[in-house]
C-alpha positions in Angstrom: 6.1 12.0 1.6 5.4 15.0 -1.0 5.8 18.5 -0.8 2.7 20.2 -2.1 4.1 23.6 -3.1 6.6 21.6 -5.8 5.1 18.3 -6.7 8.3 16.6 -5.2 8.9 13.7 -2.7 10.8 14.8 -0.7 11.3 11.7 2.0 9.6 8.1 2.7 8.5 7.0 6.0 9.7 3.4 6.8 6.6 0.5 7.9 7.0 -2.0 9.5 6.1 -5.7 6.6 6.8 -9.2 8.2 4.4 -11.9 6.9 2.6 -15.6 7.9 4.0 -19.1 5.9 1.0 -18.0 3.4 3.0 -14.7 2.8 -0.2 -12.7 4.0 0.9 -9.5 5.8 0.5 -9.2 9.9 -1.5 -6.7 11.0 0.6 -4.0 11.8 -0.7 -3.0 15.1 -1.3 -6.2 16.3 2.2 -7.0 16.2 2.7 -3.4 17.6 0.9 -3.9 20.5 2.1 -7.9 21.5 5.3 -6.9 20.4 4.9 -4.2 23.5 3.2 -6.8 25.8 5.8 -9.1 25.6 8.4 -6.8 26.2 10.5 -7.2 23.0 9.0 -3.4 21.9 12.4 -2.0 22.7 14.6 -4.6 20.2 12.1 -4.8 17.6 12.8 -1.1 17.1 17.0 -1.2 17.3 16.0 -3.6 14.9 14.2 -2.2 12.2 16.8 0.9 13.4 19.9 -1.0 11.9 17.0 -2.2 8.7 16.4 1.2 7.6 19.7 3.0 8.6 21.1 -0.5 6.1 19.2 0.3 3.8 19.7 3.8 4.0 23.9 3.2 3.3 22.7 1.7 -0.1 20.8 4.0 -1.5 23.6 6.6 -0.6 26.3 4.5 -2.0 23.7 4.1 -5.6 23.6 7.8 -5.1 20.8 7.9 -4.1 20.0 10.9 -2.0 16.5 9.9 -0.1 15.4 11.4 3.5 14.0 8.5 5.1 12.0 7.9 8.8 11.6 5.5 11.6 8.9 5.2 13.8 9.6 4.8 17.2 7.9 3.7 20.4 7.0 5.6 22.9 8.4 2.4 25.3 11.8 2.8 23.7 12.5 6.0 25.0 12.9 4.5 28.5 15.7 2.3 26.1 19.0 2.9 27.5 20.8 2.1 25.0 19.2 3.7 22.5 21.1 6.7 21.7 24.0 4.9 21.3 22.6 2.2 19.5 21.2 5.0 16.5 24.6 6.6 16.9 26.5 3.1 16.2 24.5 2.5 13.1 25.1 5.4 11.4 28.9 5.7 12.0 29.4 2.0 10.8 27.1 2.5 7.8 28.7 6.3 6.9 25.3 7.7 6.6 24.9 11.6 7.1 22.1 11.9 10.3 20.5 15.1 8.0 19.0 12.3 6.0 17.0 10.5 8.4 13.7 11.9 10.6 12.8 9.8 13.7 9.3 9.1 14.5 6.9 10.0 17.9 3.2 9.7 18.4 1.4 12.9 20.1 0.3 10.6 22.7 3.7 8.8 23.6 5.9 12.1 23.3 3.3 13.3 26.1 3.0 10.3 28.5 6.5 12.1 29.9 7.9 15.0 28.4 10.8 15.1 30.2 12.3 11.6 29.3 10.8 12.7 26.2 12.5 15.5 25.0 15.6 14.3 26.6 15.7 11.4 24.4 14.7 14.0 21.5 17.8 15.7 22.5 19.9 13.3 22.5 19.4 12.5 18.5 19.3 16.2 17.5 22.4 16.2 18.6 23.4 13.3 16.4 22.5 16.0 13.7 19.1 13.7 12.8 15.5 15.6 12.7 12.1 14.5 14.2 8.7 14.6 13.9 5.2 14.3 16.5 3.6 11.9 14.9 -0.5 11.3 14.7 -0.6 15.1 16.0 -3.6 17.2 16.6 -6.1 14.4 19.0 -5.0 17.3 21.6 -5.2 20.7 21.5 -3.6 21.0 24.9 -0.7 19.1 23.6 -0.1 22.9 21.9 2.0 23.9 24.9 4.1 21.3 24.6 5.3 22.3 20.4 7.8 24.6 22.3 9.2 22.3 25.2 10.2 19.9 22.3 12.7 19.9 19.3 10.3 18.8 17.0 11.1 19.7 12.7 8.0 18.4 11.5 3.9 18.0 13.4 2.5 15.5 11.3 -1.3 16.2 11.6 -3.7 13.8 12.5 -5.8 11.5 9.8 -9.2 12.2 11.6 -8.4 16.2 10.7 -7.9 15.6 7.1 -10.5 12.4 5.7 -13.3 14.8 5.4 -11.3 18.0 5.3 -13.1 19.1 1.8 -16.3 18.9 3.6 -15.7 19.6 7.0 -15.2 24.0 8.1 -14.6 22.6 11.6 -11.9 20.3 9.7 -10.5 23.1 7.9 -10.3 25.9 11.0 -8.5 23.4 12.9 -5.9 22.1 10.1 -5.8 26.2 9.7 -4.9 26.6 14.0 -2.2 24.2 13.7 -0.6 25.5 10.6 -0.5 29.3 12.1 1.0 27.5 15.6 3.4 25.3 14.2 4.6 27.9 12.0 5.6 30.4 14.8 6.9 27.9 16.1 9.4 27.2 13.3 7.9 23.7 12.4 7.3 22.1 9.2 3.4 20.6 8.7 3.1 16.9 7.3 -0.8 16.5 6.7 -1.5 12.6 6.9 -4.1 9.9 5.1 -4.7 12.4 2.2 -7.1 10.5 -0.1 -8.1 13.5 -2.5 -7.2 15.5 -5.2 -9.1 18.0 -3.6 -8.4 17.5 -0.3 -4.6 18.4 -2.1 -6.0 21.9 -3.0 -7.2 22.9 0.3 -3.8 21.5 1.8 -2.3 24.8 0.1 -4.9 27.0 0.3 -3.5 26.5 3.9 -0.4 26.8 4.9 0.2 23.3 4.8 3.8 22.5 3.7 4.2 18.4 3.0 1.1 15.5 2.3 1.5 11.5 3.0 -1.8 9.5 1.5 -3.1 6.8 -0.8 -3.6 9.8 -3.2 0.2 10.5 -3.2 1.2 6.5 -3.3 0.7 3.5 -0.7 3.5 1.4 1.1 5.4 -0.5 -1.4 8.8 -2.5 -0.9 12.5 -0.4 -0.4 12.7 -3.0 -3.8 10.3 -1.9 -6.0 10.5 2.4 -4.9 14.4 2.2 -6.0 14.9 -0.8 -7.5 17.2 -3.6 -6.3 21.4 -3.3 -5.3 
């Protein structure tokens, strides 16, 4: 994820990849859907948290202070083990909580604002940050930006993919930037695929960009080398 003004890569989103017997990747969407339907999504999230924090600890030992973001399913916000699991994992591996960002989609967050807010505050008390993913699909949710302890607003890719040729999307993104700034939150544009889009995002005041124009997902060992 790139800071648009400096051009620096400031943090990385951790993505789950699982491969079959022929070393072909399963569809992430189908995998998550299957985990949710089978009731295993909470355990899956716990395993991912452990894995990412383990990678983070290994990087810190090497002097690499990379900021990592971890996606959480909305169903994990009903998991009473979630907060103690995160805290225990960070303490066991002595990881800096300020370099961890947790993400939840806008849709999942607004499904139960009360429960979401409680978990968010708990994670924030540990010193971590929070991002609201896929934001902007429903403008009725603008009200909740001041209700939830959010650090980053990730603008949904549906507003970004054709930004350079769609004036309506430009108006919507500019509005999201202004509202986010008013609440002291950073904006991240998702699905950035063109250089022209990057230039336009800078003009609109978006803080960060993420997408194939910047880089494609790669294994940890490729990004930072083997530990």
